[in-house]
N, C-alpha and C positions, 0 to 999 in steps of 0.2 A: 147328547148322555150327560153333558155336566147339568144340567138344569133337573135332571131326575136322581143324580146323586144329591144335589141340594134340598132338593123335597125329602128324598130318606135321609135324609140327616133331620130335618124339621119334624118329620114325623116320629124318629126315634126321640127325640127330646120330647115332645109330645107324650109318648108313652112313656117316658122315664120322668114325665113329671106327673103322672097319673099313677104310676109305681110310688113314688115318693109318696104322694097325698095319702095314698092307699096305705101304705104301712105307717105313716105318721096317725092314721086313725086307729088303727090298731089291727088292720088284717094281716091273714097271715102270706099270703100271695100277692106279688105283685100287680100282675093284669086278671088276676081271677075274679070270681064272685068275690063283693064283701056287703056284708047285710050292717055293717056298723051305724048306728043311729048320727053318729058323729059326722056324715058324710053329708053331702046337699043333696037335695033329692033327685036333681037331675044330672047327677054321675053316671047313673048307669048308661043314659043316652049320650052323655058325651064320650063314653069310652068307645060303643058302638057307632059313632059317627066316626071317630081318630080310625077304627078299624076297618070299615067301610071305604074310607079314603085313601086309605093304605093299599085296599084292595083293587079299587079303581087306578090307581096310580102303577099299579102290577100292571094292571091289564092295558093303561096306554102306555104304558114302557114296552110291553111286548108286542102293541098294534106298532110302534114305529120302529122297531127292530124289523119286523117281519117287511114293510112296508119299505126300509133302507136295504134290505137285502133283497129283496123284492125288485127294486129299482136299478140294484146295480147289476143282476142279471141280463138287464134289458139291452 
């Protein structure tokens, strides 16, 4: 489970970086939609990739927890 915690820290830093870049560009929200012309064109896709990666990490962590619980009951 320590690896998942490290991965969560990495994703948290990535989301913090996204939020800081968006506020620096003049957006009102940290992770919401931002339509500033100063942002790179690929920024929306980067946010989607980070959010999907975090969702996959959550699913993977739940799968490992379920398999560990099931394995200990045997």
